[in-house]
C-alpha positions in Angstrom: -3.0 -75.9 107.9 -1.3 -72.7 106.7 -1.8 -69.7 109.0 -2.5 -66.4 107.4 -0.9 -63.2 108.6 -3.1 -60.6 110.3 -2.8 -58.3 107.2 -3.8 -61.2 104.9 -6.8 -62.0 107.1 -7.9 -58.4 107.2 -7.5 -58.0 103.4 -9.7 -61.1 103.0 -12.4 -59.6 105.2 -12.3 -56.3 103.3 -12.4 -58.1 99.9 -15.4 -60.1 101.1 -17.2 -56.9 102.2 -16.4 -55.1 98.9 -17.8 -58.1 96.9 -21.0 -58.1 98.9 -21.1 -54.3 99.1 -21.6 -54.6 102.8 -19.4 -51.9 104.2 -21.8 -50.7 106.8 -20.1 -49.6 110.0 -22.1 -52.0 112.1 -21.1 -55.0 110.0 -17.5 -54.0 110.0 -17.5 -53.5 113.8 -19.1 -57.0 114.3 -16.6 -58.7 112.0 -13.6 -56.8 113.6 -14.8 -57.9 117.1 -15.0 -61.5 115.9 -11.5 -61.2 114.4 -10.1 -59.8 117.7 -11.8 -62.4 119.8 -10.2 -65.2 117.6 -6.8 -63.5 117.9 -7.1 -63.2 121.7 -8.0 -66.9 122.0 -5.1 -68.0 119.9 -2.7 -65.7 121.8 -3.6 -67.1 125.2 -3.1 -70.9 124.9 -3.5 -73.3 127.7 -0.7 -73.1 130.3 0.8 -76.1 132.1 -1.3 -75.6 135.2 -4.6 -76.1 133.4 -5.6 -79.7 133.6 -6.8 -81.5 130.4 -10.6 -81.7 130.2 -12.4 -84.6 131.9 -13.1 -86.5 128.7 -9.4 -86.4 127.8 -8.4 -87.6 131.2 -11.0 -90.4 131.1 -9.6 -91.5 127.7 -6.1 -91.4 129.2 -7.1 -93.6 132.1 -9.0 -96.1 130.1 -6.3 -96.5 127.4 -3.5 -96.9 130.0 -5.7 -99.4 131.9 -5.6 -101.6 128.9 -1.8 -101.4 128.5 0.0 -104.8 129.0 2.5 -103.4 131.5 0.0 -101.3 133.6 -1.7 -103.0 136.5 -3.5 -100.0 137.9 -3.9 -96.3 137.1 -4.3 -94.1 140.2 -5.4 -90.4 139.7 -3.8 -88.5 142.5 -4.9 -85.1 141.1 -6.4 -84.0 137.8 -2.8 -83.7 136.4 -1.0 -86.3 138.5 -1.1 -90.0 138.0 0.5 -93.0 139.5 0.9 -96.0 137.1 1.4 -99.3 138.9 3.2 -101.5 136.5 3.2 -105.3 136.3 6.6 -106.6 137.5 8.2 -103.2 137.4 8.5 -100.0 139.5 5.5 -97.6 139.5 5.7 -94.4 137.5 4.5 -91.0 138.5 3.2 -88.8 135.7 2.3 -85.2 135.2 -0.3 -84.8 132.5 -0.5 -81.5 130.5 -2.3 -80.2 127.4 0.2 -77.5 126.5 0.3 -77.3 122.7 4.1 -76.9 122.5 5.8 -77.6 125.8 9.0 -75.5 125.9 11.9 -75.3 128.3 10.2 -72.8 130.5 7.1 -75.0 130.9 9.3 -78.0 131.6 11.3 -76.2 134.3 8.2 -74.9 135.9 6.6 -78.3 136.0 9.7 -80.1 137.3 10.2 -77.4 140.0 6.6 -77.6 141.2 6.4 -81.4 141.0 9.8 -82.7 141.9 8.8 -86.3 142.5 7.4 -87.0 139.0 9.1 -89.5 136.6 7.6 -88.2 133.4 5.6 -85.4 131.8 3.1 -86.4 129.2 1.5 -84.1 126.6 -2.0 -85.6 126.1 -3.3 -84.5 122.8 -2.0 -85.9 119.5 -1.5 -82.3 118.3 0.7 -81.5 121.2 4.5 -81.6 121.1 7.6 -80.4 123.0 10.7 -78.5 122.0 14.1 -80.2 121.6 15.5 -78.0 124.4 12.8 -79.2 126.8 13.4 -82.9 125.8 17.2 -82.4 126.3 16.7 -80.8 129.8 14.3 -83.6 130.8 16.9 -86.3 129.7 19.6 -84.5 131.6 17.4 -84.5 134.7 16.4 -88.2 134.2 12.8 -87.3 133.6 10.7 -88.6 130.7 9.1 -86.1 128.4 6.6 -87.8 126.1 3.7 -87.4 123.8 1.0 -89.8 124.8 1.9 -92.4 122.0 5.6 -92.3 123.2 4.6 -93.0 126.7 2.8 -96.2 125.6 6.2 -97.5 124.3 8.3 -96.2 127.2 6.1 -98.1 129.7 7.8 -101.3 128.5 11.2 -100.1 129.7 12.2 -101.3 133.1 15.4 -99.3 133.6 14.7 -95.7 134.7 17.2 -94.2 132.2 15.9 -96.3 129.3 12.4 -95.2 130.3 13.3 -91.5 130.4 15.3 -91.7 127.1 12.7 -93.8 125.2 12.3 -92.8 121.5 9.8 -94.5 119.3 11.3 -96.4 116.3 12.0 -94.2 113.3 9.7 -94.7 110.3 11.5 -95.2 107.0 
């Protein structure tokens, strides 16, 4: 989806008002307030300390509970999980819903939760920056999208787990 600039959005609003001949101050004020509310929401995304919603966490637990390598999913806190794997070491995860997890987010999470093995961005729309991934690899911590975690769980070696990359599509 293409994001329009503020001036383009404002021009669109004015064009709409001119077409409808609705340039009353009250209408303009109402639309302007809606525009600013939308901008404020977009400017203040979820931070790493905000747990994903309950439905997302339930989906996470039920999906991992069906994974071939996972014996048990233990929720230690809304953002912390212990995955007990079949025939392998357990894995401690930190779950986040940050839209784009950057280096600052990674450093803050790894500082606050030093015992985790991986950080997982839950939503399919979420991602992470190359710098955050590189720092995580340097520290021996996995940084995954949810789909990537599903593949990484098959890796027994800690370094292979942290460095897991899904196969490239042709």
